[in-house]
C-alpha positions as a Markdown table, in Angstrom:
| # | Residue | x | y | z |
|---|---|---|---|---|
| 1 | Met | 14.1 | -8.2 | 14.1 |
| 2 | Leu | 16.9 | -7.0 | 11.8 |
| 3 | Ala | 14.7 | -4.2 | 10.4 |
| 4 | Leu | 13.6 | -3.1 | 13.9 |
| 5 | His | 17.2 | -2.7 | 15.1 |
| 6 | Arg | 18.7 | -0.9 | 12.0 |
| 7 | Gln | 19.9 | 2.7 | 12.6 |
| 8 | Gly | 19.4 | 5.7 | 10.5 |
| 9 | Glu | 19.7 | 5.0 | 6.8 |
| 10 | Glu | 21.1 | 1.5 | 7.2 |
| 11 | Thr | 19.8 | -1.1 | 4.7 |
| 12 | Cys | 18.8 | -4.6 | 5.7 |
| 13 | Val | 19.6 | -7.3 | 3.1 |
| 14 | Phe | 17.7 | -10.6 | 3.1 |
| 15 | Val | 18.8 | -13.5 | 1.0 |
| 16 | Asp | 16.7 | -16.7 | 0.9 |
| 17 | Pro | 15.9 | -19.4 | -1.7 |
| 18 | Ala | 12.2 | -19.3 | -0.6 |
| 19 | Pro | 9.9 | -16.5 | -1.8 |
| 20 | Leu | 10.2 | -13.5 | 0.5 |
| 21 | Asn | 6.8 | -11.9 | -0.1 |
| 22 | Glu | 5.4 | -12.7 | 3.3 |
| 23 | Val | 8.6 | -11.5 | 5.0 |
| 24 | Arg | 8.5 | -8.3 | 3.0 |
| 25 | Gln | 4.8 | -7.7 | 4.0 |
| 26 | Arg | 5.5 | -8.3 | 7.7 |
| 27 | Ile | 8.5 | -5.9 | 7.7 |
| 28 | Glu | 6.6 | -3.2 | 5.8 |
| 29 | Gln | 3.8 | -3.5 | 8.4 |
| 30 | Ala | 6.1 | -3.4 | 11.4 |
| 31 | Val | 8.7 | -0.9 | 10.2 |
| 32 | Pro | 7.2 | 1.0 | 7.3 |
| 33 | Asp | 10.3 | 3.2 | 6.8 |
| 34 | Ala | 12.8 | 0.3 | 6.8 |
| 35 | Lys | 15.2 | 0.3 | 3.9 |
| 36 | Cys | 15.4 | -3.3 | 2.8 |
| 37 | Glu | 16.7 | -5.4 | -0.2 |
| 38 | Tyr | 15.3 | -8.8 | -0.8 |
| 39 | Met | 17.2 | -11.4 | -2.9 |
| 40 | Gln | 15.5 | -14.8 | -3.6 |
| 41 | Glu | 18.5 | -17.0 | -4.3 |
| 42 | Met | 20.6 | -19.7 | -2.7 |
| 43 | Ser | 23.7 | -17.9 | -1.3 |
| 44 | Gln | 26.1 | -20.1 | -3.2 |
| 45 | Phe | 24.5 | -19.0 | -6.4 |
| 46 | Leu | 24.4 | -15.2 | -5.7 |
| 47 | Pro | 25.6 | -13.1 | -8.6 |
| 48 | Pro | 28.5 | -10.6 | -8.1 |
| 49 | Pro | 27.5 | -8.1 | -5.4 |
| 50 | Pro | 25.0 | -5.5 | -6.6 |
| 51 | Ala | 26.0 | -1.9 | -6.4 |
| 52 | Phe | 24.3 | -1.3 | -3.0 |
| 53 | Val | 26.6 | -4.0 | -1.5 |
| 54 | Arg | 29.8 | -2.7 | -3.1 |
| 55 | Glu | 29.1 | 0.9 | -2.1 |
| 56 | Ala | 28.6 | -0.2 | 1.6 |
| 57 | Ala | 31.3 | -2.8 | 1.7 |
| 58 | Arg | 33.1 | -1.3 | 4.7 |
| 59 | Asp | 30.0 | 0.1 | 6.4 |
| 60 | Phe | 28.2 | -3.1 | 7.5 |
| 61 | Arg | 27.5 | -2.8 | 11.3 |
| 62 | Trp | 26.1 | -6.3 | 11.7 |
| 63 | Ile | 26.0 | -9.4 | 9.5 |
| 64 | His | 24.0 | -12.5 | 10.2 |
| 65 | Ile | 24.6 | -15.5 | 8.0 |
| 66 | Asp | 22.1 | -18.4 | 8.4 |
| 67 | Gly | 23.2 | -21.1 | 6.1 |
| 68 | Glu | 21.1 | -23.7 | 4.5 |
| 69 | His | 21.2 | -26.8 | 6.7 |
| 70 | Ser | 21.6 | -29.7 | 4.2 |
| 71 | Ala | 24.8 | -31.8 | 4.2 |
| 72 | Gln | 25.4 | -30.7 | 0.6 |
| 73 | Ala | 25.3 | -27.0 | 1.4 |
| 74 | Val | 27.5 | -27.3 | 4.4 |
């Protein structure tokens, strides 16, 4: 849904500890021109923001954070 609602040259960024291959395939089929970044990692272990995040730091139109649901992560 995120990729379907992006505007212009906006980039969708997906972070998940699970492999994102199936997600990537579905997005590429539904929205072939979507500009997306996929990061397979737990959010608490993300490295410093990559260049594409730093460059767009003030340009995010919409952010959705879906946390891991274990007691330890919360």
